[in-house]
C-alpha positions in Angstrom: -0.1 0.3 0.0 1.2 3.9 0.0 2.8 5.7 2.5 0.3 7.9 4.4 3.8 10.0 4.5 3.5 10.6 0.4 0.5 10.9 -2.2 -0.3 8.6 -4.6 1.2 8.3 -8.5 -0.2 7.0 -11.3 2.1 3.8 -10.6 0.7 2.8 -7.9 -3.1 3.0 -9.2 -1.3 0.9 -12.1 0.0 -1.9 -9.6 -3.7 -2.1 -7.5 -5.5 -2.4 -10.5 -2.9 -4.9 -12.2 -2.6 -2.5 -15.5 0.0 -0.6 -17.0 0.4 2.9 -16.4 -0.2 3.7 -19.5 -3.6 2.3 -19.3 -4.1 3.9 -16.3 -3.5 7.5 -18.6 -5.8 6.3 -20.7 -8.6 5.9 -18.3 -7.7 9.2 -16.4 -7.7 10.9 -20.5 -11.3 9.3 -21.4 -9.9 7.0 -23.8 -12.5 5.0 -25.5 -10.1 1.6 -26.1 -10.0 0.1 -22.7 -12.5 -2.8 -21.7 -15.1 -1.8 -19.6 -14.5 -4.2 -16.8 -10.3 -2.7 -17.4 -11.9 0.9 -16.8 -13.7 -0.1 -13.9 -11.1 -1.8 -12.2 -8.6 1.7 -12.4 -11.5 3.8 -11.1 -12.5 1.8 -8.3 -8.6 1.9 -7.5 -8.5 5.4 -8.2 -11.1 5.9 -5.3 -9.3 3.8 -2.7 -6.1 5.5 -3.3 -7.7 8.6 -3.4 -5.5 9.0 -6.1 -5.8 12.9 -8.1 -3.8 13.5 -11.3 -1.6 16.0 -11.1 -3.0 18.8 -13.6 0.1 20.7 -14.6 2.2 17.6 -15.4 -0.8 16.1 -17.6 -0.9 19.8 -19.4 2.5 19.0 -20.3 1.8 15.8 -21.9 -1.3 16.1 -23.7 -1.0 19.7 -24.8 -4.6 20.7 -22.7 -5.4 22.0 -19.4 -8.6 20.4 -19.0 -10.1 24.1 -18.6 -12.6 26.0 -20.5 -13.3 29.2 -20.4 -17.0 30.8 -20.2 -17.5 34.7 -21.5 -20.7 36.3 -20.0 -21.9 38.6 -22.5 -25.3 38.8 -20.4 -24.7 39.1 -16.7 -28.7 39.4 -16.4 -29.0 35.9 -17.7 -27.3 33.4 -15.9 -29.8 30.4 -16.1 -27.2 28.4 -18.6 -23.9 28.3 -16.1 -24.6 26.0 -13.7 -25.3 23.3 -16.5 -22.5 24.4 -18.6 -20.5 23.9 -15.5 -22.0 20.2 -14.6 -21.3 18.9 -18.2 -17.7 20.5 -18.0 -17.2 18.6 -14.8 -19.0 15.9 -16.1 -16.2 15.4 -18.8 -13.8 16.3 -17.1 -13.1 19.7 -17.3 -13.1 22.9 -15.2 -14.7 26.1 -16.0 -13.4 29.6 -15.8 -15.8 32.3 -15.9 -15.8 36.1 -17.1 -18.8 38.1 -16.9 -18.9 42.0 -18.7 -21.0 44.5 -18.6 -23.5 45.4 -21.3 -23.3 47.4 -23.5 -19.9 45.1 -24.7 -17.6 46.9 -27.5 -15.0 44.8 -29.1 -12.4 46.3 -27.6 -13.2 45.1 -24.4 -13.9 41.4 -25.6 -10.5 41.7 -27.0 -8.3 42.6 -24.0 -10.5 39.9 -22.4 -9.6 37.5 -24.7 -6.1 38.8 -24.8 -5.5 38.3 -21.1 -7.0 34.6 -20.8 -5.0 33.0 -24.1 -1.9 33.5 -22.3 -2.8 30.9 -20.1 -3.3 27.6 -20.8 -6.8 27.3 -22.3 -8.5 24.3 -24.0 -11.8 26.3 -25.5 -14.0 29.4 -25.1 -18.0 29.6 -24.7 -19.6 32.8 -25.2 -23.2 33.0 -23.7 -25.9 35.1 -25.6 -23.5 37.6 -27.5 -25.5 39.8 -29.6 -23.4 40.1 -32.9 -20.4 42.1 -31.1 -18.2 40.6 -33.3 -18.0 38.6 -37.1 -16.0 34.9 -37.2 -13.0 36.9 -38.2 -12.4 38.8 -35.2 -13.5 36.0 -32.8 -10.5 33.6 -35.1 -8.2 36.4 -34.2 -9.0 37.1 -30.5 -9.2 33.4 -29.7 -5.7 32.8 -30.9 -6.5 29.2 -32.3 -8.3 28.0 -29.5 -12.1 26.5 -29.9 -14.7 28.2 -29.5 -18.4 27.8 -29.7 -21.7 30.4 -29.1 -24.3 29.6 -26.7 -27.7 31.6 -27.3 -27.6 35.4 -28.6 -27.6 36.5 -32.4 -25.8 33.9 -34.6 -22.7 34.8 -37.1 -22.2 33.2 -39.8 -19.3 30.8 -39.5 -19.2 30.6 -35.8 -20.6 27.5 -34.0 -23.2 28.0 -32.0 -26.0 26.3 -30.0 -29.7 28.3 -30.5 -33.0 27.6 -29.5 -35.5 28.1 -32.6 -37.2 30.9 -31.3 -39.9 30.9 -33.9 -40.8 26.9 -33.0 -41.5 28.1 -29.5 -43.4 31.1 -31.2 -45.7 29.1 -33.0 -46.4 26.1 -30.6 -47.9 29.2 -28.6 -49.8 30.8 -31.7 -51.5 27.4 -32.5 -52.8 26.9 -28.8 -54.1 30.1 -28.4 -56.3 29.0 -31.8 -57.3 25.9 -30.9 -58.4 27.8 -27.6 -61.0 30.2 -29.5 -58.8 33.0 -29.2 -58.6 35.2 -32.5 -57.5 38.9 -31.1 -54.0 39.1 -29.7 -51.2 41.4 -27.7 -47.8 41.2 -27.3 -45.6 42.7 -25.0 -42.1 42.0 -26.4 -38.6 42.1 -25.2 -36.3 44.7 -26.6 -35.9 44.4 -29.8 -31.9 45.2 -29.7 -32.4 41.7 -28.1 -32.1 39.1 -30.9 -34.4 36.4 -29.0 -36.8 39.2 -28.6 -36.6 40.4 -32.0 -37.3 36.6 -33.6 -40.4 35.8 -30.9 -41.9 39.4 -32.3 -41.3 38.7 -36.2 -42.6 34.9 -35.5 -46.0 36.7 -34.0 -46.2 39.2 -36.8 -45.3 36.7 -39.3 -47.1 33.6 -38.3 -50.3 34.7 -36.1 -52.4 35.1 -38.9 -51.8 31.3 -40.1 -53.9 30.9 -37.1 -56.3 33.3 -37.6 -54.8 35.4 -35.0 -55.1 39.4 -35.4 -52.1 41.2 -33.5 -54.3 44.3 -32.3 -51.4 45.5 -30.3 -47.5 45.5 -29.2 -45.6 47.5 -26.9 -41.5 47.1 -26.5 -40.8 46.6 -22.9 -36.8 45.3 -21.1 -38.2 41.7 -19.7 -38.5 43.3 -16.3 -41.6 42.9 -14.3 -42.0 46.5 -13.8 -42.1 46.8 -17.6 -44.8 44.1 -18.0 -47.0 45.7 -15.4 -47.0 49.2 -16.6 -46.8 48.1 -20.6 -50.5 45.7 -19.8 -51.8 48.6 -18.1 -50.8 50.7 -21.1 -52.6 48.0 -23.7 -55.7 47.5 -21.4 -56.3 51.2 -21.3 -55.6 51.9 -25.2 -57.7 48.9 -26.4 -60.2 47.8 -23.2 -61.3 44.0 -24.5 -60.1 44.1 -28.2 -57.5 41.2 -27.4 -58.2 38.4 -24.9 -54.8 36.7 -25.3 -51.5 38.4 -23.8 -48.2 36.9 -25.3 -45.3 38.6 -23.1 -41.6 38.7 -24.0 -40.8 36.5 -21.0 -42.0 35.1 -17.4 -41.2 38.4 -15.5 -42.9 40.4 -17.8 -45.5 38.0 -17.2 -45.8 38.8 -13.6 -46.0 42.3 -14.0 -49.0 41.6 -16.7 -50.9 39.1 -14.2 -50.8 42.3 -11.6 -51.7 45.2 -14.0 -54.8 42.7 -15.1 -56.2 41.4 -11.9 -55.8 45.6 -10.6 -57.7 46.6 -13.7 -60.7 44.2 -12.7 -60.3 41.5 -14.8 -59.5 37.9 -14.3 -56.7 35.5 -16.0 -57.5 33.4 -18.1 -61.7 34.1 -17.8 -61.2 37.6 -19.5 -57.7 37.7 -20.7 -55.0 34.4 -21.5 -51.4 35.3 -20.5 -48.2 33.5 -22.0 -44.6 33.4 -20.5 -41.5 32.5 -21.7 -38.2 30.8 -20.6 -40.9 28.6 -17.9 -38.8 30.1 -14.9 -38.6 28.1 -12.0 -40.6 30.4 -10.3 -43.7 30.5 -13.4 -46.0 27.2 -11.8 -46.0 29.5 -8.9 -47.5 32.6 -10.2 -51.0 32.8 -10.0 -52.5 31.2 -11.9 -50.0 29.4 -12.9 -48.2 30.2 -15.9 -48.6 28.7 -19.7 -45.2 29.4 -20.5 -42.2 28.1 -23.1 -39.7 26.0 -21.6 -35.8 26.6 -22.9 -34.0 23.7 -22.2 -30.9 25.3 -20.7 -29.4 22.1 -19.3 -29.8 20.6 -23.2 -28.5 23.5 -24.5 -25.3 22.8 -22.1 -25.0 19.9 -22.8 -24.9 19.8 -26.4 -22.5 22.8 -26.1 -20.4 21.3 -24.4 -20.5 18.1 -26.5 -19.8 20.4 -29.7 -16.7 22.3 -28.2 -15.2 18.8 -27.0 -15.8 17.4 -30.3 -13.9 20.5 -31.7 -10.9 20.3 -29.0 -10.6 16.6 -28.3 -11.4 15.2 -32.5 -10.5 18.3 -34.1 -13.8 18.6 -35.4 -14.0 22.1 -36.9 -17.1 21.5 -39.1 -19.5 24.7 -38.4 -22.5 24.0 -37.6 -26.1 26.7 -35.6 -27.6 23.6 -33.7 -30.9 24.1 -32.8 -32.9 23.3 -29.9 -36.7 22.5 -29.9 -38.4 24.5 -27.4 -41.0 23.2 -25.4 -44.9 24.7 -24.8 -45.9 24.3 -21.3 -49.7 24.8 -20.8 -51.0 25.9 -17.1 -54.0 27.7 -16.0 -52.7 31.2 -17.3 -54.3 30.0 -20.5 -57.9 28.9 -21.0 -61.1 28.8 -24.1 -62.3 32.8 -25.0 -64.9 33.6 -22.6 -67.8 34.8 -25.1 
């Protein structure tokens, strides 16, 4: 056994598992060329000895640091971060993180990447950029380090994992039409935001396919007060001209519910309300909110898999992978009250 006065080594693991040290290295580096029984034996030896690979030495051997760097370009939006860290950890990678305050300039982004690239980083993930760079600029900033984008505005020749906003809004419109609604209104997010623009364009472009008329639209900023104030304005301007309200996100929907209640109307008997994002709290709204779920865990899983494919297999194909949102029907929508 290993002396209590020294740390176990790779060779100690190999002796206990009765394999070569090369086999232990292959298991540690997640090589597929190891029999499952052998892999389990090595992992058990690692557990018994409480062996921790020396990352610095491993980096020198493999040329990789097992470190990814997450550049968050929308600090108000944190939903994907825990899932990214979890899926990276499951693949043996740590995640560094920087958050840049909006609006982000190209110079600010370049300065950050110049600083990070001076360390050993295996890959970059960019969350929710809003068209602030081109592929040529990103290639230059990242200095040959593989990268992908998660969410935000797609950029030509930049690999990305995105949500299909049109498909999500199509599900909302179909649902409202099936409930008998004909006239709808919308309080959207900021049009400088790509997802908000795509959702609004989908409402404008698809509503008539389902026999729906968009009678009014106001632009907000994704906050509860914005949803509240704009909904009061819609009700003042339009009275009962619309029977369903589509909100830019769940927070705006929360504000809308409050405004509708204060105006003496009931959800969904007088007005149906739909949100977007399926925040954890949306099922606790009164009434529970019908919304569109964007699965950030799945986005993170696909994103990490895509990035590691570029790092480990040197697969540099450029794709915009799209994830389908899911309509979550709760009590805030109902059949039109004629």
